[in-house]
C-alpha positions as CSV (number, residue, x, y, z in Angstrom):
1,X,-9.1,-21.6,5.9
2,X,-11.8,-21.5,3.3
3,X,-10.7,-21.5,-0.4
4,X,-13.0,-18.6,-1.1
5,X,-11.4,-16.3,1.5
6,X,-10.8,-12.8,0.2
7,X,-7.9,-10.5,1.0
8,X,-8.2,-7.4,-1.1
9,X,-7.7,-3.8,-0.2
10,X,-8.5,-0.6,-2.0
11,X,-7.0,2.5,-0.4
12,X,-6.6,6.1,-1.5
13,X,-3.4,7.4,0.0
14,X,-0.5,9.7,-0.4
15,X,3.1,8.5,-0.8
16,X,4.7,9.6,2.5
17,X,8.0,7.8,2.2
18,X,9.7,6.1,-0.8
19,X,12.6,3.7,-0.4
20,X,15.2,3.1,-3.1
21,X,14.4,0.7,-5.8
22,X,16.1,-2.6,-4.9
23,X,16.2,-6.1,-6.4
24,X,15.2,-9.4,-4.8
25,X,17.7,-12.3,-4.9
26,X,15.7,-13.5,-8.0
27,X,16.3,-10.2,-9.7
28,X,12.8,-8.8,-9.3
29,X,12.5,-5.0,-8.7
30,X,11.1,-4.2,-5.2
31,X,10.2,-1.0,-3.5
32,X,9.3,-0.3,0.2
33,X,7.1,2.7,0.9
34,X,4.9,4.3,3.5
35,X,1.4,5.4,2.7
36,X,-0.8,7.9,4.6
37,X,-4.6,8.1,4.3
38,X,-6.9,10.8,5.6
39,X,-10.7,11.0,5.1
40,X,-14.1,11.4,6.8
41,X,-16.1,8.3,7.2
42,X,-19.7,7.7,8.4
43,X,-19.8,5.3,11.4
44,X,-22.8,4.6,13.6
45,X,-24.6,7.7,12.3
46,X,-21.7,10.1,12.9
47,X,-18.9,11.5,10.8
48,X,-15.5,10.4,11.9
49,X,-12.1,11.9,10.9
50,X,-9.9,8.9,9.9
51,X,-6.1,8.9,9.6
52,X,-4.0,5.8,8.9
53,X,-0.4,5.2,8.0
54,X,0.8,1.9,6.7
55,X,3.9,0.3,5.3
56,X,3.6,-1.1,1.7
57,X,5.7,-3.0,-0.8
58,X,5.6,-3.3,-4.5
59,X,7.3,-5.7,-6.9
60,X,8.1,-5.9,-10.6
61,X,6.7,-3.3,-13.1
62,X,4.5,-1.8,-10.3
63,X,7.6,-1.1,-8.2
64,X,9.4,0.5,-11.1
65,X,6.4,2.8,-11.9
66,X,6.0,3.7,-8.2
67,X,9.7,4.6,-7.8
68,X,9.1,7.4,-10.3
69,X,6.3,9.0,-8.4
70,X,6.6,12.2,-6.3
71,X,6.4,12.2,-2.5
72,X,3.0,13.5,-1.4
73,X,1.3,12.3,-4.6
74,X,-2.2,10.9,-4.2
75,X,-3.1,7.5,-5.7
76,X,-5.7,4.7,-5.4
77,X,-3.8,1.6,-4.4
78,X,-5.0,-2.0,-4.9
79,X,-3.5,-5.0,-3.2
80,X,-3.6,-7.4,-0.3
81,X,-2.3,-7.5,3.3
82,X,0.3,-9.9,4.6
83,X,2.4,-9.9,7.7
84,X,6.0,-10.7,6.9
85,X,8.2,-13.0,9.0
86,X,8.4,-11.9,12.6
87,X,6.7,-8.6,12.0
88,X,3.7,-7.5,14.2
89,X,1.9,-5.4,11.6
90,X,0.6,-6.2,8.2
91,X,2.1,-4.7,5.0
92,X,0.1,-3.7,1.9
93,X,1.4,-5.6,-1.1
94,X,0.5,-3.2,-4.0
95,X,-0.6,-5.0,-7.1
96,X,-1.8,-1.9,-9.0
97,X,-2.2,1.9,-8.5
98,X,-3.8,4.7,-10.5
99,X,-4.4,8.4,-10.2
100,X,-7.3,9.0,-7.8
């Protein structure tokens, strides 16, 4: 894989599910959540209604901040995608989030 490969995702989404704040074996705060996105996107000259739901995880101070947010709240999330262990689907690793 090329050294200059990029893996960055910017997504505006609502917090649909929020797990309990937990700690990794190294003592780092971690939070599992589910995000839901809905928008209209132009594709091939037509407007398309887009819906997406995806699992996400946050660590450290970002996890602690996210754990205090309300279900249904809308945010702009920044992070990268990774497929954990034996999983079939990628998970968004949230590195930052801010009010949309």
